[in-house]
C-alpha positions as CSV (number, residue, x, y, z in Angstrom):
1,X,50.2,2.8,-87.7
2,X,49.0,5.0,-90.5
3,X,45.4,5.3,-89.3
4,X,44.2,8.4,-87.5
5,X,41.7,6.4,-85.4
6,X,44.5,4.0,-84.3
7,X,46.7,7.0,-83.2
8,X,43.7,8.3,-81.3
9,X,43.3,5.1,-79.4
10,X,46.9,5.1,-78.4
11,X,47.2,8.8,-77.4
12,X,43.7,9.8,-76.1
13,X,43.0,10.1,-72.4
14,X,40.1,7.9,-71.3
15,X,36.8,9.7,-70.9
16,X,34.5,11.9,-72.8
17,X,37.2,14.1,-74.5
18,X,38.8,11.0,-75.9
19,X,35.4,9.9,-77.4
20,X,35.0,13.3,-79.0
21,X,38.5,13.1,-80.4
22,X,37.9,9.6,-81.7
23,X,34.7,10.7,-83.5
24,X,36.4,13.8,-85.0
25,X,39.4,11.8,-86.2
26,X,37.2,9.1,-87.8
27,X,35.2,11.9,-89.6
28,X,38.4,13.3,-91.0
29,X,39.6,9.9,-92.0
30,X,36.5,9.4,-94.1
31,X,36.2,13.0,-95.1
32,X,36.3,12.2,-98.9
33,X,33.5,9.6,-98.6
34,X,31.4,11.9,-96.5
35,X,32.1,14.8,-98.9
36,X,31.2,12.5,-101.9
37,X,27.9,11.6,-100.3
38,X,27.1,15.3,-99.8
39,X,28.1,16.2,-103.4
40,X,25.9,13.4,-104.8
41,X,23.0,14.6,-102.6
42,X,23.6,18.1,-103.8
43,X,23.8,17.0,-107.4
44,X,20.5,15.2,-107.1
45,X,18.8,18.3,-105.5
46,X,20.2,20.9,-107.8
47,X,20.4,18.9,-111.0
48,X,18.4,20.3,-114.0
49,X,15.5,18.1,-115.0
50,X,14.5,16.9,-118.5
51,X,11.2,15.2,-119.0
52,X,11.1,14.6,-115.3
53,X,14.4,12.8,-115.2
54,X,17.4,14.0,-113.1
55,X,20.2,14.8,-115.6
56,X,22.9,14.3,-113.0
57,X,21.9,10.6,-112.6
58,X,21.5,9.9,-116.3
59,X,23.8,7.0,-117.4
60,X,25.4,9.1,-120.1
61,X,26.2,11.8,-117.5
62,X,27.6,9.3,-115.0
63,X,29.8,7.9,-117.8
64,X,31.0,11.4,-118.6
65,X,32.0,12.0,-114.9
66,X,34.0,8.8,-114.6
67,X,35.6,9.4,-118.0
68,X,36.6,13.0,-117.1
69,X,38.3,11.9,-113.9
70,X,40.1,8.9,-115.4
71,X,43.4,10.7,-116.3
72,X,43.7,12.8,-113.2
73,X,42.5,9.8,-111.1
74,X,45.3,7.7,-112.5
75,X,47.8,10.5,-111.6
76,X,46.3,10.9,-108.1
77,X,46.9,7.3,-107.4
78,X,50.6,7.7,-107.9
79,X,50.6,11.1,-106.2
80,X,49.3,9.3,-103.0
81,X,52.5,7.4,-102.6
82,X,54.6,10.6,-102.9
83,X,52.5,12.7,-100.5
84,X,52.5,9.9,-97.9
85,X,56.3,10.2,-97.8
86,X,55.7,14.0,-97.3
87,X,56.8,14.7,-100.8
88,X,55.2,16.4,-103.8
89,X,55.4,16.1,-107.6
90,X,54.5,19.1,-109.7
91,X,55.7,17.6,-113.0
92,X,52.9,15.0,-113.6
93,X,50.7,17.2,-115.8
94,X,53.6,18.1,-118.1
95,X,54.8,14.5,-118.1
96,X,51.3,13.4,-119.3
97,X,51.6,15.8,-122.2
98,X,55.1,14.6,-123.1
99,X,54.0,10.9,-123.0
100,X,50.9,11.7,-125.1
101,X,53.2,13.3,-127.7
102,X,55.7,10.4,-127.5
103,X,52.8,7.9,-127.9
104,X,51.4,9.6,-131.0
105,X,54.8,10.2,-132.6
106,X,56.2,6.7,-132.0
107,X,53.1,5.0,-133.6
108,X,52.5,7.4,-136.5
109,X,56.1,8.5,-137.4
110,X,58.4,5.8,-136.1
111,X,56.0,3.0,-137.1
112,X,56.3,1.0,-133.9
113,X,53.7,-1.5,-132.9
114,X,51.3,-1.2,-129.9
115,X,53.2,-3.2,-127.3
116,X,56.7,-1.7,-128.0
117,X,55.2,1.8,-127.9
118,X,53.4,1.2,-124.6
119,X,56.5,-0.3,-123.0
120,X,58.8,2.5,-124.2
121,X,56.5,5.3,-123.1
122,X,55.9,3.8,-119.7
123,X,59.6,3.2,-119.2
124,X,60.4,6.8,-120.2
125,X,57.8,8.0,-117.6
126,X,59.2,5.8,-114.8
127,X,62.8,6.9,-115.6
128,X,61.8,10.6,-115.6
129,X,60.2,10.2,-112.2
130,X,63.2,8.1,-111.0
131,X,65.6,10.8,-112.1
132,X,63.7,13.5,-110.2
133,X,63.6,11.3,-107.0
134,X,67.4,10.6,-107.3
135,X,68.2,14.3,-107.7
136,X,66.1,15.3,-104.8
137,X,67.5,12.7,-102.4
138,X,71.1,12.7,-103.6
139,X,71.5,16.5,-103.3
140,X,68.9,16.9,-100.5
141,X,66.8,19.3,-102.6
142,X,63.2,20.1,-101.9
143,X,61.0,18.0,-104.1
144,X,58.9,21.1,-104.8
145,X,61.9,22.7,-106.6
146,X,63.1,19.6,-108.4
147,X,59.6,18.6,-109.7
148,X,58.9,22.3,-110.6
149,X,62.0,22.1,-112.8
150,X,60.9,18.7,-114.1
151,X,57.6,20.3,-115.1
152,X,59.5,22.8,-117.3
153,X,61.8,20.1,-118.8
154,X,58.9,17.8,-119.6
155,X,56.8,20.6,-121.2
156,X,59.9,21.8,-123.1
157,X,60.6,18.3,-124.4
158,X,57.0,17.9,-125.5
159,X,57.2,21.2,-127.4
160,X,60.4,20.2,-129.1
161,X,59.2,16.7,-130.1
162,X,55.9,18.0,-131.4
163,X,57.2,21.3,-132.8
164,X,54.3,22.8,-130.9
165,X,51.8,21.0,-133.2
166,X,49.1,18.5,-132.6
167,X,50.3,15.0,-133.5
168,X,47.1,13.5,-134.9
169,X,46.6,9.8,-134.7
170,X,44.9,8.0,-137.6
171,X,44.3,4.3,-137.6
172,X,45.1,1.6,-140.1
173,X,47.8,-0.8,-141.2
174,X,50.0,1.4,-143.5
175,X,52.8,3.8,-142.9
176,X,51.9,6.7,-140.7
177,X,49.0,4.9,-139.2
178,X,48.5,3.7,-135.6
179,X,47.4,0.1,-134.8
180,X,43.5,0.2,-134.9
181,X,43.4,-1.6,-131.5
182,X,44.7,1.5,-129.8
183,X,41.5,3.3,-130.6
184,X,39.7,1.1,-128.0
185,X,40.9,3.6,-125.3
186,X,38.3,6.1,-126.6
187,X,35.5,3.5,-126.6
188,X,32.8,2.6,-124.1
189,X,31.9,-1.0,-123.1
190,X,28.9,-2.8,-121.5
191,X,26.2,-1.3,-123.8
192,X,28.2,1.9,-124.3
193,X,28.1,2.9,-120.7
194,X,31.6,2.3,-119.2
195,X,34.5,4.2,-120.8
196,X,37.6,2.0,-121.3
197,X,39.7,4.8,-119.8
198,X,37.8,4.3,-116.5
199,X,38.6,0.6,-116.5
200,X,42.3,1.5,-116.9
201,X,41.9,3.8,-113.9
202,X,40.2,1.0,-112.0
203,X,43.0,-1.4,-112.7
204,X,45.7,1.1,-111.7
205,X,43.8,1.9,-108.5
206,X,43.4,-1.8,-107.5
207,X,47.0,-2.5,-108.1
208,X,48.1,0.6,-106.1
209,X,45.7,-0.3,-103.3
210,X,47.2,-3.7,-103.0
211,X,50.8,-2.4,-103.1
212,X,50.1,0.3,-100.5
213,X,48.2,-1.8,-98.0
214,X,49.5,-5.4,-98.4
215,X,53.2,-5.2,-99.3
216,X,56.4,-4.5,-97.5
217,X,57.0,-1.5,-99.8
218,X,53.7,0.0,-98.7
219,X,54.7,-0.3,-95.1
220,X,58.0,1.3,-95.9
221,X,56.2,4.3,-97.6
222,X,54.2,4.9,-94.4
223,X,57.3,4.5,-92.3
224,X,59.3,7.0,-94.3
225,X,56.5,9.6,-94.2
226,X,55.7,9.1,-90.5
227,X,59.3,9.4,-89.2
228,X,62.1,9.3,-91.7
229,X,64.9,9.2,-89.1
230,X,63.2,6.3,-87.2
231,X,62.6,4.5,-90.4
232,X,66.3,4.8,-91.4
233,X,67.4,3.5,-88.0
234,X,65.0,0.6,-88.3
235,X,66.7,-0.5,-91.5
236,X,64.2,0.9,-94.0
237,X,66.0,1.8,-97.3
238,X,64.7,5.4,-97.2
239,X,66.6,6.7,-100.2
240,X,65.3,3.8,-102.4
241,X,61.8,4.2,-101.2
242,X,61.8,7.9,-102.0
243,X,63.2,7.4,-105.5
244,X,60.7,4.6,-106.0
245,X,57.6,6.7,-105.2
246,X,58.7,9.3,-107.8
247,X,59.2,6.5,-110.3
248,X,55.6,5.4,-109.6
249,X,54.3,8.9,-110.3
250,X,56.3,9.0,-113.5
251,X,54.9,5.6,-114.5
252,X,51.2,6.5,-113.8
253,X,51.7,9.9,-115.6
254,X,52.9,7.9,-118.6
255,X,49.8,5.6,-118.4
256,X,47.6,8.7,-118.2
257,X,49.4,10.2,-121.2
258,X,48.8,7.0,-123.2
259,X,45.1,7.1,-122.2
260,X,44.9,10.8,-123.1
261,X,46.3,10.1,-126.6
262,X,43.9,7.1,-127.1
263,X,40.9,9.0,-125.9
264,X,41.4,12.2,-128.1
265,X,43.4,10.6,-130.9
266,X,46.3,13.1,-130.7
267,X,49.2,14.1,-128.7
268,X,49.7,17.7,-127.6
269,X,52.4,19.5,-125.7
270,X,49.9,21.9,-124.3
271,X,47.6,19.4,-122.6
272,X,47.7,18.3,-119.0
273,X,48.0,21.9,-117.6
274,X,46.7,22.0,-114.1
275,X,46.4,18.2,-113.8
276,X,49.0,18.2,-111.0
277,X,46.8,20.5,-108.9
278,X,43.7,18.4,-109.5
279,X,45.6,15.2,-108.5
280,X,47.0,16.8,-105.4
281,X,43.5,18.1,-104.5
282,X,42.1,14.6,-104.9
283,X,44.8,13.2,-102.6
284,X,44.4,15.8,-99.9
285,X,40.6,15.7,-100.0
286,X,40.9,11.9,-99.8
287,X,42.5,12.3,-96.3
288,X,46.2,11.7,-97.1
289,X,48.2,13.9,-94.8
290,X,50.4,16.6,-96.3
291,X,52.6,16.1,-93.3
292,X,53.2,12.5,-94.4
293,X,52.8,9.1,-92.8
294,X,49.0,8.7,-93.2
295,X,46.8,8.2,-96.2
296,X,44.3,6.0,-98.0
297,X,44.1,4.9,-101.6
298,X,40.4,4.5,-101.3
299,X,40.2,8.0,-100.0
300,X,42.0,9.3,-103.0
301,X,39.7,7.5,-105.4
302,X,36.7,8.9,-103.5
303,X,38.3,12.4,-103.6
304,X,38.8,12.2,-107.4
305,X,35.2,11.1,-108.0
306,X,34.0,13.9,-105.6
307,X,35.9,16.6,-107.6
308,X,34.6,15.1,-110.9
309,X,31.0,15.1,-109.6
310,X,31.3,18.6,-108.2
311,X,32.6,20.0,-111.5
312,X,29.8,18.1,-113.4
313,X,26.9,19.5,-111.3
314,X,28.3,23.0,-111.6
315,X,28.6,22.6,-115.4
316,X,25.1,21.2,-115.6
317,X,23.9,24.4,-113.9
318,X,26.1,26.6,-116.2
319,X,28.2,27.8,-113.3
320,X,31.1,29.9,-114.4
321,X,34.4,28.0,-114.6
322,X,36.0,30.5,-112.2
323,X,33.5,29.6,-109.5
324,X,34.3,25.9,-110.0
325,X,37.9,26.7,-109.2
326,X,36.9,28.7,-106.1
327,X,34.8,25.8,-104.9
328,X,37.6,23.3,-105.4
329,X,40.0,25.6,-103.7
330,X,37.7,26.0,-100.7
331,X,37.3,22.2,-100.3
332,X,41.1,21.8,-100.4
333,X,41.6,24.4,-97.6
334,X,38.9,22.8,-95.5
335,X,40.5,19.3,-95.9
336,X,44.0,20.7,-95.0
337,X,42.6,22.5,-91.9
338,X,40.9,19.4,-90.7
339,X,44.2,17.5,-91.0
340,X,46.0,20.2,-89.1
341,X,43.4,20.1,-86.3
342,X,43.8,16.3,-86.0
343,X,47.5,16.6,-85.7
344,X,47.2,19.3,-83.0
345,X,44.7,17.3,-81.0
346,X,46.9,14.3,-81.2
347,X,49.9,16.2,-79.9
348,X,51.9,15.6,-83.1
349,X,51.9,19.2,-84.3
350,X,51.9,22.7,-82.8
């Protein structure tokens, strides 16, 4: 139902044209994986060498790539749910900064323990997203507008709570000190090769993949994005589903904020800028349709890794940061154009 190849089989006319369409749709469906393969090959070819070794493939460099994408990857996982319903959430980066500030403040100033802090921050994130979804659906406002306002609100709250200062996290058992176990988020496991933040990303991705592909809620998400009117007539609780996907993005943004605070040992109201665009890019590159109704969590994960690997190889070659943005933008445009072509060839768009 949500698979481009399945739609092709149901709409294509028998014969050679149908086979070409099928091949094209499958290529678009796996565009993130194909793109990731090309980026890795390019990374190997153009990587600087040191003592005959390819720096791009060095274990430390691979660890840096997966660590760098952990936070935006977590956010992208939640963004996938929203975009499949044909929505958008621009507040996630600012919400990450707010939750990082909350995490640092609660543990160092309020003196809360680890578990109460985590539960409180994640609840705040989910409620923030839920509120945005409720406002958008109740008043029939475009999610773009509501979440743009949410971006400003979250950033403003973070500035007020932190007084526009870094909230540093020091560890210990006395007043003003965070529980030492929280510092594990900045560590690496398995012979100092796998960042703990990456493991958090992996767990979130696995849970989200299961929810999207193997639960009734996941089927509802695809149904709402594919045809909201038909879904409503079929008994799908459309309003509840829409509110829920924004609650999910709020929750994962809070998790990313916690990870951010743990990795860098501070909370800052100025962090997370542009994270929403990177997350959206990973989702779109991963093959999730901006028109709604189709998407893949595996594609999003591959898209996030692809963007991280691309940024890394450009950095290794001392490529200007502006050119990195241009390269990312070009990839997004290509991915969106391919999606549009598939829709046109399937007769679902103009």
